[in-house]
N, C-alpha and C positions, 0 to 999 in steps of 0.2 A: 806745268802739268804735274798733277799730284799722283804720286806712286803709291799704288794700292796696296803693295806688298808691306808697307810700313804700318799700316793699321788692319788689325784683325777683323774679320767679319763677324757680325752678330751670331751667326750659327757656330763659329769657332769658339766665341766666348762662352756660349751656353755648353758646348762640348767639354771645354776645359774645366768648367764648374761642376758638371756632373761627375767627371773623373776624380776631382779633388774629394767630393762628397763621398764617393764610392770607397776611395782610398782610406778616408777616415773612418768609415763604417767597418772596413776590414780589420784595420788596427784595433779599433775599440773592442770588436767581437773576440780577436785574438787575445787581448788583454784579460777580457771577461772569462774566456775560457781557461786561461791559466790561474785565474784567482777564484774561480767558482767551486762550491762544495762539490764533493763526490756525488757522482749520480750513478743511476742504475746501469750505465754503459760498462763500467769496470767493477761492478759489485759482483764478488764471488758467489757461486751458487750456494755454497755450504751456510752462508750467513742467514738464508731463508729457509733452509731445510730443518725439519723437525727432528727432535731428538730421537735416537733409535739406533738399531744395529745394522750396520752396512759393510759388507765384505769382511765379516769377522771382527770388526772394530764397533764399539759403542761410541757414537759420535753425539756430542752435544756442545753448546757454545755459552759463553758469558759476554755480556756487555759492560764496559767499563766507560764511565764518564757521565756528564760532560766535564772536560778538563780543559785548562788553557793551552797545554802543550802534550805532545806525544809522550815525553818523558815522564810527565805526571801520571799518564795512563799506565806506562810500562811499570811504574813502580808498585802498582795494585795488581799486577798480572798474577803473581804467585799466589797471593791471598785469594784472589777470585777463583783460581783454579783448585786450590785445596777445598774452599767452600763448595765448589761444585762436586767434587769427588765425596765429601762427607755426605751431601744431600743424596747422591746416587746410592751410596751404601745404605743409608738410613730408608731409603724408599724400597730398595731390592731386598734387603735383610733386616727387617724391623726387629728390634729387641736385642741385636747383636752390638756391643759397645765397640767403639772405634779401636780400642787398645788390642783386640783380637787380630786385627789385620797387619799389625807391624807396618805402619804406612811410612815411617821414616820422612816426617814432613819436609825436611830440607832436600831429600832426594826426589820427592813425588812430582812437583811442576814439571821438570824437564821430561819426565816420562810420559806426561799426558797432554803437554801443550803442543798443538799443531800450528796452523797457519794463523796469521793475524791480518786484519784489514782495518786501516785507518778511515773514518767517515768524518768529514768536516760539514757541519751544518751551519748554515747562515744565521746570524742572529746579531743583536745588539751588544750583547755582553762578550766578555772575553773567553769564557768557557764555552767553546763550541766544537770540541774535538771528542769523538768517541771512538772507542778501540774494540772491535769485535775479535774474540778469541776462540779458536776452535779447540775443544777438548776431545781426545781420543784415547780410548781405553782399548789396549790390545788384547788379544784373546788370552794370552798367558796372564796377564793381570787379573782378567775377569775369572779364569780358573782358580787362580791363587786365592783370591778372595771369597770365591765361592766355597772352595774346600774349608778355608778358615771358618766360615760361617757354619757350614754344616758340621764341623767337628764340635763347635761350641755349642750348638742346638742339641747335638747327640749327648754330649756330656751332661747338659741340663736335663734331658729326659731320662738318662740313666739314673741321675741323683734323685729325681722326683719318684722314680719307680722304687728305688731303694727306701726312700722316706716313707712311702706308702705301704711298702711290705712290712717295715718295722713297726709301723703304726697299727697295721691290721694284726699282727703277731701279739703285740702288746695288748690291744683291745680284746683279742680272743683270751689270752691269758687272764687278764683282769676278770673277764666275764665268767670264765670257768671257774676261777677261785672263788668269785662272789656267790655263784650257784652252788658250788660244793659246800660252802659254809651255811646255805640256807637250807633248813630242813624240807626234804621232799622236793627240793627244787632241780636235783641233778638230771632226772629223766626229762622233765618238761623244759628244763632250759637248755638241752643240748642243741636242739634245733635253732634256737636264738643265737647260740654261739657261732654256728656255722653260717647262719644268715648274716650276722655282722662281719665275719670273715670274707665271705663272698662279695659283700658290697663294698668293703674296703679295698679288696683286691681288683675289683672290676672298675672302680671309679677313675683310677688314671688313664685307662684305655678310652674311657668316654669323655674325658676333658678335651 
């Protein structure tokens, strides 16, 4: 008599095969999750935010990459931060040279660099790593740079006014002497002298 317990039934074989296939799929999906590029699941909100003022901090970001390693990205962070600050100053305070702000380039990056987020992008080449870097300018730095820019522009306006005033006085003096030397021109030319003076004095305020 044959012992049926020694031979598995057909239904049991199918169940075992299905179980093995399911285990394989779970293992494969687990490995894929470990090696897959970063997705929107863990993507920080600041990565997609627009540049602007938030809670007293002026926030912007820079993107470094693609690079083959995270270290290669990190080596470019300081230069990227400086370039972002230079662009910020040139945009907000046009015509003011960078030397006015006393930036101290070696100390600048640690003061403005915020969070970082590494993004891995699937690709055939080795360079598939991007590094998002948050730049945050605190209120004290904003006020310091604004004061420096305003002081520089005020000095420039004062110098322009002085130049225009001296030019006006010189022009009036020359015109007056010329008219005095011209026979019969002193009376008729007096109005011309004052007209020249008025024009030269008013022009700086109209510019």
